[in-house]
C-alpha positions in Angstrom: 56.9 -65.4 -63.6 59.3 -63.6 -61.2 59.0 -60.2 -62.9 57.8 -57.0 -61.3 55.0 -55.6 -63.4 53.5 -52.1 -62.9 49.9 -51.8 -63.7 48.5 -48.3 -64.2 45.6 -47.7 -63.3 43.5 -49.7 -61.0 40.1 -49.3 -62.6 38.0 -52.4 -63.5 40.3 -53.5 -66.4 43.6 -52.6 -64.7 42.7 -54.4 -61.5 41.5 -57.5 -63.5 44.8 -57.7 -65.4 46.7 -57.1 -62.1 44.8 -59.9 -60.4 45.6 -62.4 -63.2 49.3 -61.5 -63.2 49.4 -61.8 -59.4 47.7 -65.2 -59.6 50.4 -66.4 -61.9 53.3 -65.4 -59.6 54.2 -61.9 -60.8 54.9 -59.1 -58.3 52.4 -56.4 -59.3 53.0 -52.8 -58.3 50.8 -49.7 -58.8 50.7 -46.0 -58.1 47.5 -44.9 -56.3 48.4 -41.2 -56.5 45.2 -39.3 -57.2 43.1 -42.5 -57.3 39.9 -43.1 -55.3 39.4 -45.3 -52.3 37.6 -47.7 -54.7 40.8 -47.9 -56.8 42.8 -48.6 -53.7 40.4 -51.4 -52.7 40.6 -52.9 -56.2 44.4 -52.8 -56.0 44.4 -54.6 -52.7 42.0 -57.2 -53.8 44.1 -57.8 -56.9 47.2 -58.3 -54.9 48.9 -55.2 -56.2 51.5 -53.5 -54.0 51.2 -49.7 -53.9 54.3 -47.6 -54.4 54.7 -44.0 -53.2 55.9 -42.3 -56.3 56.1 -42.5 -60.1 59.9 -42.6 -59.8 59.7 -45.6 -57.5 57.2 -47.4 -59.8 59.4 -46.8 -62.9 62.6 -47.9 -61.1 61.1 -51.2 -59.7 59.1 -52.3 -62.7 60.5 -54.6 -65.4 57.3 -53.9 -67.4 54.8 -51.1 -67.2 51.2 -51.7 -68.4 49.2 -48.5 -68.9 45.5 -49.5 -68.9 43.7 -46.3 -69.2 41.0 -44.9 -71.6 42.5 -43.7 -74.8 41.6 -40.1 -73.9 43.8 -40.3 -70.8 46.9 -41.9 -72.5 48.7 -38.8 -73.6 48.4 -37.1 -70.2 49.6 -40.3 -68.4 52.6 -40.6 -70.8 53.5 -37.0 -70.1 53.1 -37.6 -66.3 55.5 -40.6 -66.4 58.0 -39.2 -68.9 60.3 -37.7 -66.2 60.3 -40.9 -64.1 61.1 -43.1 -67.1 63.9 -40.9 -68.4 65.5 -40.8 -65.0 66.1 -44.5 -65.1 69.8 -45.2 -65.7 70.6 -46.6 -69.2 71.9 -49.9 -67.8 68.4 -50.6 -66.4 66.5 -49.8 -69.7 
């Protein structure tokens, strides 16, 4: 599994998914912008590589998994819309 997979966000569920993907050979990236020190620690323990910006995350990921509570999904989609639409068509 050589793919780069972005996992958003590094709560209990997201970090668990990230860990399993990492254990199976995927490169896992995440954005820790606005996240707590506990989230950063979970990401590190899961083997996820933090990236600096949403644009970087969107450009590097072959797949993006959004693992957030349903009430946070729309805001997260709105946050990532500019980064996702900035990716050249050839990469989509």
